[in-house]
MIMAR-81716 format. One record per atom (N, C-alpha, C): y, z, x. Coordinates in steps of 0.001 Angstrom, whole numbers, padded with zeros to 6 digits, always signed. Last residue first. Example, Ala and Ser with C-alpha at 12.3 -4.5 7.8 and 13.67 -1.06 7.14 Angstrom:
BEGIN
-002250+007080+012850;-001060+007140+013670;+000030+007870+012900;-005690+007800+013190;-004500+007800+012300;-003300+007800+013200;
END
This chain:
BEGIN
+097799+011414+260704;+099134+011149+261204;+100026+012381+260990;+094729+011871+261731;+095737+012334+260767;+097124+012126+261369;+092768+009089+262514;+093542+010281+262920;+094586+010623+261896;+089937+008189+260583;+091287+007855+261036;+092044+009146+261460;+086756+008875+261840;+087804+009044+260844;+089168+008658+261425;+084117+006674+262811;+085182+007604+263166;+086258+007657+262066;+080661+006443+262276;+082027+006004+261928;+083068+007085+262248;+078429+006165+264827;+079012+007111+263854;+080419+006658+263524;+075691+004240+265516;+077162+004318+265589;+077665+005203+264471;+072883+004379+267411;+073465+004774+266124;+074969+004921+266310;+071446+001615+269129;+072231+002873+269118;+072859+003119+267754;+068175+000484+268232;+069616+000227+268431;+070394+001530+268368;+065296+001338+270141;+066037+001435+268888;+067518+001165+269162;+063886-001123+272389;+064403+000204+272044;+065184+000181+270733;+061095-003250+271677;+062488-003053+272072;+062948-001667+271640;+057996-004311+272881;+058726-003386+272026;+060143-003193+272559;+057167-007758+273163;+057516-006480+273762;+058264-005612+272759;+054383-009417+271591;+055832-009206+271762;+056125-007820+272302;+051646-010702+273339;+052132-009645+272447;+053640-009442+272676;+051026-014159+273480;+051436-012949+274180;+052027-011946+273196;+050751-016343+271842;+049636-015397+271925;+050080-014077+272520;+053122-017683+272219;+052804-017224+270877;+051694-016177+270899;+052893-018278+274883;+054001-017413+274474;+053752-016857+273078;+050809-020038+274790;+050539-018699+275319;+051706-017749+275082;+052158-022276+273722;+051025-021661+273007;+050790-020247+273489;+054005-022890+275661;+054490-022451+274361;+053383-021752+273573;+052285-023664+277645;+053204-022558+277914;+053736-021996+276604;+051068-025867+276574;+050290-024632+276652;+051178-023427+276970;+051818-028235+274578;+052587-027423+275526;+051926-026046+275584;+049620-030958+274284;+049988-029612+273853;+050759-028903+274958;+048557-033423+274829;+050017-033330+274713;+050494-031942+274292;+045816-032973+274837;+046456-033443+276068;+047972-033276+276028;+044266-032274+272738;+045170-031240+273260;+045909-031690+274515;+042706-034430+272149;+043637-033973+271112;+044621-032930+271640;+041229-034776+274579;+042061-035843+274041;+043122-035299+273086;+039872-032403+274979;+040786-032872+276026;+041741-033938+275495;+038314-032355+272654;+039336-031337+272868;+040349-031764+273932;+036632-034555+273139;+037535-034561+271986;+038660-033557+272179;+035276-033701+275467;+036063-034933+275490;+037067-034971+274342;+033975-031378+274533;+034963-031287+275605;+035858-032522+275633;+032250-032527+272666;+033279-031584+272234;+034376-031449+273278;+030646-034056+274389;+031451-034721+273356;+032574-033813+272863;+029483-032033+275949;+030335-033040+276592;+031224-033727+275562;+028085-030618+273934;+029075-029945+274775;+030035-030953+275407;+026368-032579+272879;+027370-031935+272037;+028460-031262+272842;+024786-033088+275114;+025637-034162+274589;+026737-033580+273713;+023550-030548+275299;+024343-031078+276421;+025287-032176+275945;+022237-030413+272850;+023280-029433+273156;+024168-029939+274289;+020440-032545+273206;+021422-032589+272120;+022567-031617+272377;+018904-031584+275346;+019715-032792+275536;+020789-032893+274459;+017654-029405+274094;+018574-029182+275206;+019469-030378+275454;+016107-030852+272189;+017087-029850+271775;+018114-029611+272882;+014114-032539+272962;+015433-033122+272804;+016491-032108+272409;+011536-031458+273055;+012174-031791+274319;+013581-032346+274203;+010387-032772+269997;+010169-031861+271111;+010857-032375+272371;+012259-033095+267217;+011729-033886+268334;+011614-032971+269537;+013306-031258+265545;+012191-032040+265035;+011546-032872+266139;+015528-030167+266642;+014287-029407+266779;+013078-030179+266254;+017614-031774+265914;+017100-031937+267274;+015801-031175+267485;+018440-030943+263441;+017452-032023+263489;+016907-032245+264896;+020353-029041+264213;+019132-028607+263535;+018050-029686+263615;+022342-030627+265328;+021690-029627+266164;+020384-029169+265534;+023029-032061+263009;+022403-032754+264132;+021717-031773+265075;+024091-029947+261369;+022980-030787+260930;+022271-031428+262114;+026025-028565+263044;+025073-027868+262177;+023850-028734+261894;+027570-030268+264576;+027181-028982+265145;+026142-028242+264307;+027833-032586+262862;+027316-032675+264230;+026763-031336+264713;+028753-031651+260439;+027570-032519+260464;+026965-032541+261864;+030998-030254+261304;+029874-029510+260752;+028608-030354+260721;+032636-032353+262225;+032201-031288+263131;+031004-030540+262606;+033004-033827+259858;+032341-034445+261016;+031823-033375+261975;+034350-031884+258346;+033058-032416+257887;+032293-033022+259057;+036680-031530+259866;+035772-030403+259674;+034397-030878+259225;+037865-034001+259611;+037427-033576+260945;+036450-032412+260842;+038456-033848+256913;+037515-034870+257388;+036980-034523+258775;+040364-031824+256725;+039000-031552+256252;+037993-032607+256695;+042776-030564+258324;+042131-031895+258392;+040645-031791+258041;+044750-028545+256165;+043670-028574+257158;+043009-029959+257157;+046430-028689+254062;+046981-029032+255378;+045910-029121+256460;+045384-027819+251653;+045309-029236+251977;+045858-029617+253318;+045645-024996+251737;+046432-025823+250810;+046517-027285+251258;+043997-023337+253033;+045143-023834+253797;+045916-024890+253029;+042102-022806+251054;+042806-021692+251694;+044058-022146+252417;+041135-025326+250276;+041802-024476+249293;+042632-023393+249958;+040077-026295+252695;+041095-027080+251990;+041870-026191+251011;+038222-024287+253281;+039328-024523+254200;+040443-025332+253536;+036443-024538+251057;+037195-023300+251283;+038401-023546+252184;+035401-027092+251362;+036160-026751+250161;+036995-025499+250347;+034069-026783+253838;+035185-027713+253700;+036050-027386+252486;+032145-024753+253212;+033097-024597+254322;+034316-025496+254122;+030765-025748+250896;+031367-024422+250939;+032460-024339+251994;+029898-028290+251711;+030792-028157+250555;+031486-026802+250551;+028229-027567+253811;+029415-028379+254090;+030411-028277+252942;+026240-026138+252361;+027039-025471+253391;+028316-026241+253696;+025198-028149+250695;+025792-026952+250116;+026696-026254+251129;+024234-029952+252632;+025264-030375+251685;+025974-029168+251062;+022260-028353+253896;+023426-028824+254650;+024565-029249+253715;+020359-027966+251890;+021073-026800+252419;+022323-027220+253181;+019593-030703+251640;+020136-029973+250506;+020931-028752+250971;+018564-031360+254217;+019787-032015+253710;+020415-031275+252537;+016343-029386+254223;+017425-029356+255209;+018667-030115+254732;+014629-030015+252072;+015298-028718+252123;+016492-028740+253075;+013580-032493+252691;+014440-032372+251516;+015245-031079+251564;+012144-031969+254919;+013093-033074+255002;+013943-033198+253741;+010443-029960+254023;+011553-029582+254898;+012578-030703+255029;+009620-029917+250556;+009423-030458+251899;+010664-030198+252743;+009910-026707+248850;+009965-028164+248918;+009783-028606+250366;+009247-023985+249298;+009141-024570+247960;+009101-026091+247979;+009681-023100+251809;+008465-022633+251161;+008233-023253+249806;+012158-024086+252397;+011010-024744+253042;+009682-024269+252462;+013939-022388+251107;+013619-023665+250467;+012393-024319+251081;+014243-020244+252834;+013471-020030+251618;+013144-021333+250888;+015660-021211+255026;+014526-020314+255266;+013650-020158+254024;+017786-022642+253867;+016705-023369+254529;+015464-022494+254679;+019469-020588+252974;+018827-021478+252011;+017632-022193+252629;+020149-019509+255494;+019533-018666+254479;+018809-019516+253436;+021366-021662+256757;+020097-021164+257292;+019386-020247+256299;+023658-022000+255072;+022735-023106+255379;+021377-022581+255817;+024978-019569+255139;+024354-019989+253885;+023362-021122+254113;+026120-019544+257655;+024946-018688+257423;+024220-019092+256146;+028316-021212+257204;+027257-021631+258128;+025972-020840+257860;+029724-019527+255450;+029268-020837+255000;+028187-021409+255890;+030260-017387+257151;+029401-017167+255988;+028878-018484+255426;+032008-018658+258924;+030721-018163+259423;+029755-017909+258274;+034101-019064+257084;+033437-020217+257704;+032065-019813+258245;+034831-016442+256586;+034234-017213+255497;+033573-018495+256007;+035816-015766+259166;+034727-015004+258554;+034046-015807+257457;+037937-017518+259553;+036764-017633+260422;+035561-016903+259797;+039642-016405+257628;+039178-017780+257466;+037931-018021+258318;+040169-013961+258758;+039359-013990+257546;+038863-015403+257243;+041877-014653+260887;+040476-014310+261165;+039583-014288+259929;+043829-017515+259718;+043638-016075+259842;+042177-015792+260229;+045935-020045+260565;+044516-019731+260361;+044293-018261+260693;+048438-021725+259937;+048286-020258+259899;+046850-019857+259580;+048578-024413+262308;+048260-023910+260976;+048104-022397+261014;+049259-026331+264322;+050048-025110+264103;+049866-024585+262666;+047758-028455+265126;+048469-028601+263853;+049339-027386+263511;+046829-027535+267643;+047459-028846+267512;+048312-028942+266260;+045789-024928+267200;+046798-025158+268236;+047560-026457+267980;+043976-025324+265117;+045033-024316+264978;+046167-024569+265966;+042246-027111+266311;+043057-027558+265175;+044223-026602+264945;+041113-025364+268169;+041891-026514+268639;+042777-027064+267529;+039833-023589+266430;+040896-023088+267307;+041755-024231+267830;+037931-025318+265326;+038967-024738+264468;+040133-024219+265308;+036379-025820+267639;+037054-026922+266947;+038186-026392+266056;+035424-023272+268164;+036289-023902+269161;+037070-025049+268528;+033809-023011+265884;+034957-022117+266066;+035939-022688+267087;+031896-024928+266517;+032773-025146+265364;+033993-024234+265428;+030631-023792+268743;+031317-025073+268883;+032289-025296+267723;+029617-021490+267455;+030564-021359+268562;+031344-022656+268760;+027796-022583+265636;+028992-021901+265134;+030047-021752+266229;+025840-023571+267406;+026607-024491+266579;+027874-023859+266038;+024971-021104+268457;+025511-022135+269352;+026358-023126+268557;+023923-019612+266304;+025208-019215+266920;+025801-020256+267855;+021364-020987+265714;+022577-021198+264906;+023865-020757+265586;+018954-020528+266856;+019863-021391+267609;+021228-021522+266926;+017538-019070+264996;+017894-018411+266259;+018937-019213+267048;+017203-021154+263096;+018035-019987+262796;+018460-019271+264072;+015410-022873+264351;+016743-023366+263995;+017692-022202+263743;+013197-021156+264493;+013835-021615+265732;+015247-022143+265460;+012626-020829+261731;+012984-019668+262547;+013685-020096+263839;+011949-023440+261006;+013122-022816+260407;+013577-021599+261210;+009573-023669+262494;+010716-024529+262796;+012002-023942+262233;+007859-021762+261284;+008308-021572+262674;+009506-022438+263040;+007854-023133+258591;+008220-021743+258851;+008694-021502+260271;+007011-025850+258741;+008379-025521+258322;+008791-024095+258650;+005414-027619+261207;+005297-026382+260433;+006684-025896+260044;+004348-030871+261346;+005528-030031+261501;+005402-028810+260604;+000874-030976+262270;+002028-031404+261502;+003178-030430+261735;-000952-031555+265288;-000405-030650+264287;+000748-031308+263542;-003881-033456+266124;-002422-033256+266157;-001956-032372+265008;-006759-032061+267521;-006209-032663+266316;-004700-032425+266306;-008051-032818+270649;-007195-031906+269895;-006633-032647+268690;-011307-033285+271878;-010120-033906+271300;-009373-032830+270512;-013593-033326+274718;-012949-032760+273537;-011710-033519+273121;-016255-032498+276737;-015498-033618+276188;-014884-033126+274892;-016260-029984+279340;-016600-030529+278028;-015870-031843+277806;-017528-029531+282676;-016435-029712+281728;-016944-030313+280425;-019452-029532+284512;-019448-028388+283601;-018348-028501+282549;-021323-032361+285568;-020038-031739+285247;-020262-030567+284310;-022591-035269+286613;-022791-033839+286810;-021437-033169+286599;-023949-038291+285474;-022803-037404+285497;-023248-035961+285674;-024682-041368+285785;-025322-040137+286252;-024214-039110+286497;-023157-043214+284336;-024576-043481+284581;-025325-042231+285017;-020834-042887+281657;-021245-042526+283015;-022736-042794+283155;-018023-042854+279537;-019244-043542+279949;-019555-043188+281391;-016090-042419+276713;-016566-041762+277931;-017900-042410+278303;-013473-043702+274835;-014805-043973+275378;-014992-043169+276663;-011737-043849+271791;-011877-043195+273085;-013306-043337+273568;-009526-045421+269816;-010942-045484+270192;-011056-044983+271629;-007202-044360+267290;-007565-044615+268674;-009078-044678+268821;-006183-045743+264282;-005958-044657+265234;-006257-045080+266653;-006528-047932+262646;-006284-046635+262016;-005978-045520+262992;-006844-050121+264302;-006021-050277+263111;-005657-048940+262494;-006585-048710+267643;-007275-049433+266588;-006347-049530+265380;-005959-048535+271188;-005566-048359+269781;-006404-049211+268847;-008093-047025+273627;-007457-048209+273083;-007105-048001+271620;-009129-045711+276481;-008438-045275+275263;-007653-046468+274749;-011678-044943+278723;-011000-045995+277996;-010386-045395+276747;-012560-042626+279822;-012413-043755+280723;-011636-044899+280069;-010920-039559+278764;-011765-040738+278549;-011526-041805+279607;-011095-036429+280562;-010316-037473+279901;-011177-038731+279778;-012816-033423+279998;-012776-034713+280673;-011919-035688+279874;-011038-030272+279762;-011966-031289+279275;-011782-032596+280050;-009106-028416+280454;-010391-028347+281124;-011400-029376+280665;-007561-028228+277289;-007499-027935+278720;-008897-027813+279293;-008201-030954+274991;-008139-029527+275348;-008110-029353+276858;-006040-033767+274556;-007339-033247+274962;-007206-031771+275332;-004626-035913+271992;-004518-035017+273131;-005891-034412+273393;-003135-038586+270265;-004366-037980+270773;-004055-037111+271985;-001703-039877+267841;-001248-038855+268780;-002441-038051+269284;-002994-041444+265931;-002582-042043+267204;-002256-041008+268266;-005933-040992+263897;-004564-040639+264275;-004288-041187+265667;-008623-041083+263431;-007738-041617+262406;-006295-041275+262659;-010707-041997+266205;-009812-041073+265515;-009000-041813+264451;-013838-042139+267623;-012836-042892+266885;-012004-041906+266064;-015489-041856+270563;-014815-041051+269547;-013728-041912+268912;-018442-042411+272203;-017311-043081+271574;-016772-042160+270483;-020278-042138+275111;-019715-041416+273976;-018475-042153+273499;-022993-042528+276981;-021964-043327+276333;-021514-042574+275093;-024768-041835+279915;-023990-041319+278790;-023027-042387+278292;-026873-041833+281865;-026585-042956+280968;-025886-042479+279689;-027554-038337+282002;-027763-039701+282514;-027444-040713+281419;-026162-035205+282944;-026502-036162+281901;-026591-037548+282525;-025853-031765+283511;-026237-033052+284075;-026649-033973+282932;-025837-029069+283175;-024565-029743+283374;-024760-031134+283930;-027993-027257+282893;-028027-028294+283920;-026654-028866+284217;-027397-025371+281004;-028306-024992+282098;-028291-026008+283231;-025793-026564+279061;-025173-025598+279988;-026073-025207+281152;-025630-029882+278337;-026605-028819+278492;-026089-027802+279512;-022165-030419+277287;-023435-030820+277888;-024375-029621+278013;-020386-030408+274293;-020742-029648+275492;-022101-030117+275998;-017583-031540+272667;-018989-031832+272931;-019335-031215+274285;-015201-030433+270214;-015728-030484+271582;-017201-030893+271577;-012146-030462+268469;-013559-030846+268453;-014006-030991+269896;-009645-028307+266975;-010244-029030+268100;-011687-029406+267785;-008461-027768+264195;-007760-027715+265493;-008399-028570+266574;-011427-027535+262308;-010002-027247+262433;-009611-027231+263910;-013811-029389+260264;-013403-028416+261279;-011899-028265+261307;-016728-030525+258493;-015285-030349+258595;-014981-029269+259625;-019274-033111+258579;-018808-031752+258369;-017288-031726+258516;-022226-034990+258556;-020779-034970+258291;-020381-033531+257998;-024745-036104+260895;-024223-035228+259845;-022734-035482+259673;-027683-036959+262719;-026463-037381+262030;-026060-036320+261012;-029699-037811+265406;-029141-036709+264612;-027829-037190+264016;-032657-039152+266733;-031348-039435+266117;-030952-038258+265241;-034599-039903+269488;-034192-038822+268576;-032784-039150+268057;-037247-041807+270561;-035819-041832+270217;-035530-040768+269171;-039423-042052+273289;-039165-041495+271969;-037640-041439+271768;-041425-044284+275108;-040086-043733+274864;-040003-043217+273438;-044145-044264+277529;-043519-044580+276251;-042185-043855+276111;-045455-043462+279828;-044875-044798+279789;-044190-045159+278486;-047628-041198+278173;-047159-041793+279432;-046613-043204+279229;-046266-039878+275053;-047353-040413+275891;-046793-041035+277170;-044765-037124+273947;-044376-038370+274607;-045550-038834+275476;-044132-035212+271097;-045164-035667+272039;-044773-037031+272599;-041898-032681+270424;-042042-034134+270440;-043080-034496+271506;-041190-030010+268337;-041964-030459+269494;-042210-031959+269358;-038196-028257+267429;-039217-029271+267130;-039892-029692+268429;-035734-026416+265836;-036732-026418+266905;-037842-027379+266512;-032349-026062+265039;-033582-026816+264813;-034453-026701+266047;-030509-023114+264034;-030614-024458+264575;-031944-025103+264224;-029821-020625+263097;-030940-020711+264043;-031041-022080+264689;-027600-021314+261458;-027483-020276+262485;-028585-020380+263529;-028402-023353+259793;-027151-023529+260531;-026956-022469+261607;-031824-024288+260137;-030791-023412+259585;-029548-023538+260422;-035123-025599+259536;-033794-025658+260152;-032874-024694+259431;-038373-026888+259906;-037517-025759+259519;-036194-025863+260264;-038788-030387+259201;-038986-029200+260014;-038041-028108+259549;-039546-033509+258910;-039482-032360+258003;-039812-031114+258811;-037853-036253+260057;-038708-035140+260457;-038487-033990+259490;-037901-039727+259422;-037321-038418+259142;-038330-037326+259446;-038190-042128+261954;-038862-041418+260873;-038229-040040+260697;-037059-043244+264207;-036706-043796+262916;-037348-043117+261733;-037955-041611+266301;-038413-043006+266204;-038186-043577+264808;-037074-038986+264388;-037741-039296+265650;-038379-040670+265478;-034172-037554+262847;-035225-038565+262910;-035795-038668+264322;-032288-035933+260613;-032954-035686+261895;-034180-036585+261948;-029271-035750+258877;-030474-036539+259145;-030978-036214+260543;-027076-034778+256269;-027742-034461+257531;-029033-035258+257660;-025101-035033+254326;-025834-036227+254757;-026553-035996+256079;-023125-032276+255501;-023503-033227+254462;-024196-034425+255098;-022780-028895+256115;-023151-030181+256688;-023702-031084+255584;-020451-026274+256609;-021292-027006+255666;-021530-028409+256211;-020397-023420+258880;-019894-024667+258303;-020911-025274+257346;-021279-021235+260240;-020839-021020+258863;-020355-022298+258185;-021929-022145+262851;-022982-021609+261975;-022571-021505+260512;-021032-025140+264243;-020443-023938+263644;-021450-023378+262650;-022744-027074+265381;-021481-026722+266052;-020818-025464+265509;-026239-026218+265665;-025128-026761+264899;-023810-026291+265525;-028518-026927+268250;-027622-025958+267614;-026532-026697+266852;-031838-027754+268844;-030514-028281+268487;-029738-027202+267760;-034449-028214+271042;-033682-027212+270299;-032266-027741+270105;-037659-029488+271613;-036248-029776+271347;-035628-028604+270595;-040127-029736+273951;-039563-028865+272922;-038063-029134+272802;-042528-032128+274574;-041156-031711+274826;-040660-030886+273635;-045318-032668+276029;-044903-032085+274760;-043542-031414+274994;-046579-035576+277531;-045667-034443+277588;-045341-033970+276173;-049565-036891+278860;-048681-036726+277704;-047847-035451+277861;-049391-037909+282325;-050057-037276+281178;-049045-037138+280044;-047816-038974+284266;-049124-039625+284027;-049893-039030+282843;-044395-039258+283095;-045479-038505+283719;-046820-039179+283407;-042317-040315+281692;-042459-040740+283090;-043532-039954+283836;-041308-041116+278792;-042558-040521+279293;-042842-040998+280699;-037955-040456+277942;-038867-041363+278631;-040091-040604+279121;-035957-040280+275126;-036800-039514+276053;-037863-040441+276626;-032722-040752+274010;-033974-041419+274334;-034697-040624+275412;-030664-039897+271311;-031171-039490+272624;-032530-040150+272842;-027838-040419+269487;-029173-040969+269734;-029553-040629+271168;-025725-039044+267029;-026163-039051+268425;-027595-039574+268495;-022884-038703+265079;-024163-039408+265231;-024518-039473+266707;-020696-037159+262829;-021338-037094+264149;-022662-037831+264100;-017622-037000+261426;-018918-037656+261259;-019542-037785+262646;-015304-034710+260156;-016050-035158+261340;-017373-035798+260911;-011993-034065+259129;-013354-034439+258775;-014033-035036+259998;-009725-031289+259778;-010190-032669+259940;-011618-032816+259410;-006630-029421+260015;-008032-029565+259636;-008430-031040+259705;-004206-027892+261142;-004767-029194+261531;-006277-029281+261263;-002150-026470+258618;-003286-026280+259517;-003919-027638+259843;+001126-025503+258124;+000194-026617+258024;-000906-026406+259063;+002609-022702+256612;+001909-023232+257770;+001027-024404+257356;+003630-021159+254605;+004589-021937+255388;+003938-022671+256552;+000852-021377+252506;+002116-020699+252752;+003092-021606+253466;-001115-023805+253832;-001183-022487+253219;+000112-021753+253547;-002229-027140+253839;-001112-026204+253934;-001410-024929+253169;-004172-029290+255887;-004077-028430+254710;-002984-027400+254923;-004817-032589+257057;-004101-031319+257173;-004026-030603+255830;-007035-034282+258228;-006784-034004+256805;-006118-032634+256717;-008092-036771+260509;-007228-035618+260231;-006974-035502+258725;-011249-037674+261372;-010166-038029+260452;-009364-036774+260141;-013385-038884+263774;-012539-037741+263417;-011374-038235+262561;-016600-039795+264584;-015406-040236+263853;-014655-038990+263390;-018697-040476+267329;-018027-039469+266502;-016805-040107+265849;-021698-041082+268942;-020581-041707+268233;-020009-040701+267237;-023603-041250+271863;-022972-040389+270859;-021779-041128+270258;-026423-041550+273598;-025457-042427+272933;-024865-041668+271745;-028024-041011+276504;-027375-040288+275403;-026269-041181+274853;-031166-041493+278160;-029827-041938+277787;-029337-041104+276619;-033297-039939+278926;-033021-041147+279706;-031642-041706+279393;-032696-036407+278986;-032910-037662+278264;-032590-038859+279155;-034230-034150+281189;-033044-034942+280910;-033412-036155+280065;-035640-031032+280598;-035903-032459+280713;-034639-033208+280338;-036168-027803+282082;-035357-028767+281318;-035775-030205+281615;-039232-025998+281793;-038252-026648+282660;-037477-027676+281831;-040780-022942+281173;-040202-024158+280608;-039172-024715+281574;-043803-021160+281678;-042499-021553+282178;-042071-022880+281568;-046255-020253+281236;-045324-020186+280114;-043924-020616+280515;-048933-022346+282498;-047951-021264+282593;-047087-021284+281338;-050558-024542+282309;-051121-023348+282909;-050145-022203+283056;-047991-026978+282604;-049394-026651+282258;-049886-025429+283027;-044744-026131+281660;-045603-026455+282795;-047036-026062+282445;-043153-027521+278852;-043891-026393+279417;-044794-026861+280541;-039882-028840+278675;-041325-029077+278679;-042007-027911+279381;-036941-029306+276698;-037698-028589+277710;-039185-028891+277559;-033710-030118+275792;-035073-030641+275855;-035785-029935+277005;-031108-029223+273702;-031852-028849+274909;-033276-029383+274796;-028362-031231+272554;-029666-030580+272341;-030365-030313+273677;-025005-030344+273350;-026099-031314+273454;-027423-030603+273229;-022964-028681+270973;-023701-028669+272240;-024789-029730+272213;-019931-028918+269538;-021283-029458+269426;-021932-029497+270809;-017765-026985+268170;-018248-027187+269543;-019703-027622+269430;-015032-026838+266043;-016390-027342+266238;-016670-027562+267718;-013380-024174+264607;-013346-025127+265716;-014780-025548+266023;-014495-024030+261135;-013911-023475+262355;-013766-024573+263404;-013724-024762+257652;-014521-024825+258870;-013761-024306+260069;-012569-024416+255153;-012583-025747+255742;-013450-025859+256997;-012806-021788+254296;-012871-022877+253325;-013126-024225+253974;-012627-020292+256614;-013768-020085+255726;-013932-021234+254743;-010190-021216+257643;-011425-021446+258409;-012662-021272+257526;-008485-020266+255643;-008597-021707+255867;-009876-022033+256626;-008870-017526+256025;-009218-018129+254741;-009383-019637+254879;-007888-017121+258631;-009321-016950+258360;-009755-017544+257024;-005063-017803+258000;-005879-018556+258941;-007371-018378+258729;-003765-015992+256384;-004361-017149+255729;-005241-017966+256666;-002917-014022+258196;-003662-013636+256999;-004397-014807+256378;-001598-015339+260212;-002704-014455+260579;-003551-014072+259376;+000301-016737+258628;-000648-017465+259466;-001849-016606+259823;+001772-014709+257426;+000991-015606+256581;-000059-016346+257401;+002882-013609+259774;+002041-012796+258897;+001167-013667+258010;+004353-015755+260811;+003249-015191+261590;+002310-014378+260714;+006220-016204+258691;+005317-017265+259143;+004115-016698+259878;+007525-013729+258486;+006847-014310+257326;+005833-015356+257749;+008548-013564+261082;+007566-012579+260634;+006793-013101+259418;+010387-015657+261081;+009240-015726+261986;+008148-014748+261562;+012155-014611+259152;+011461-015878+258905;+010236-016020+259797;+013031-012252+260438;+012371-012172+259130;+011579-013444+258833;+014224-013325+262728;+013065-012441+262868;+012302-012350+261548;+016318-014779+261506;+015294-015468+262289;+014043-014627+262463;+017805-012707+260336;+017177-013719+259484;+016080-014462+260239;+018634-011356+262667;+017808-010658+261674;+017082-011665+260776;+020135-013395+263856;+019002-012810+264584;+018063-012105+263612;+022128-013804+261984;+021150-014870+262236;+019923-014330+262968;+023464-011319+262271;+022859-011705+260993;+021831-012800+261165;+024366-011507+264902;+023388-010467+264554;+022702-010789+263231;+026183-013634+264594;+025004-013794+265450;+023940-012757+265166;+028075-012373+262963;+027303-013512+262435;+026053-013754+263266;+029013-010502+264826;+028371-010033+263599;+027530-011144+262978;+030134-012259+266722;+029026-011383+267109;+028283-010858+265886;+032189-013455+265180;+031118-014279+265762;+029902-013426+266129;+033763-011202+264632;+033144-011953+263528;+031995-012804+264049;+034601-010611+267235;+033768-009646+266511;+033063-010331+265340;+036190-012886+267717;+035013-012607+268567;+034071-011640+267861;+038178-012516+265809;+037291-013688+265708;+036029-013479+266544;+039363-010202+266841;+038752-010162+265517;+037781-011337+265321;+040401-011169+269229;+039337-010165+269274;+038629-010064+267927;+042376-012837+268101;+041298-013417+268914;+040128-012445+269013;+043994-010935+266889;+043273-011892+266053;+042136-012563+266817;+044969-009614+269144;+044182-008877+268146;+043376-009825+267274;+046463-011629+270361;+045263-011129+271032;+044374-010378+270044;+047509-014077+267852;+047689-012955+268765;+046361-012529+269379;+048279-017443+267558;+047288-016389+267267;+047423-015292+268311;
END
């Protein structure tokens, strides 16, 4: 292969990289645009991020209008979170069902009857609440309530007696669930909070308290927060795990495509050297087009079928294009089995590495070392001096001297 042909292959690689860059930007734009447009629709249909604040208990000082906070003697909260992901466009949204139950006990520790004012805020004003129950000492309380204004109620506590307040509801949310202590005090006594999840991959929002106990169950995890006298401004929260989003994943695979093509071009160049095949830059161009077909199909198939079906289908089409073309163009002399193995590794395996977080770089490192080992083995017996003589541009030679025929002397 001459220097001009090598430069032509480099230009083909750069043009293919620009095409992948444009396709990746288009795919990411589709995903981001749909996410920003459909996200509010999902929140309106399914609910927002839920932040359940602890109810505020206050008592009025006799002879004044001043209210002072009252701490419940104990807080027993039980929450069940079930993930129920919903898809809009190319994005899976981490929506979930929430069942909330809390029991607060108020102790009459004053020599006179206390009239405690309770105020309870719903976690999301626009959400819908099912099976709602508000009870005091086991009796349902008929009081004015609204999802925006919350609940206000006065509870009379005689000296030495205990009142039990129970709140229960079922609702839906998205992405995260939080429980916030009374912001005026940040103080809670005899807290026991149990969160049962229907998923194993549990994470916690930044700045939230981690559980004292996290144990697996048949359906997910059981998380326990327990404290006798806790002072903290941090929330308790759980992050709902996200499903694999085909749009952003397809964009990342597309941006990474030139790396796989570079390795495959190196493989073709090694085959060119070892087998001495007449591989033209146009062959490299059609190979790059076959690689590009994989990502083009993947970018649009993920919007129609599951990504684990879209990726093998696009890979089979791309492998058939590249291998079939090389066999036909080089008339069967090209080692097509080696080409299939290379394309499976550099195209399919590199793409699947994005499905596991943190393994993409390791896959590239393994691919680089494996490629180097194969190239060192197959080219160990190559006479590189002879190869570079073929690459070196032939020198121009001067024109041969013109010989003029001489006439015979006249005798």
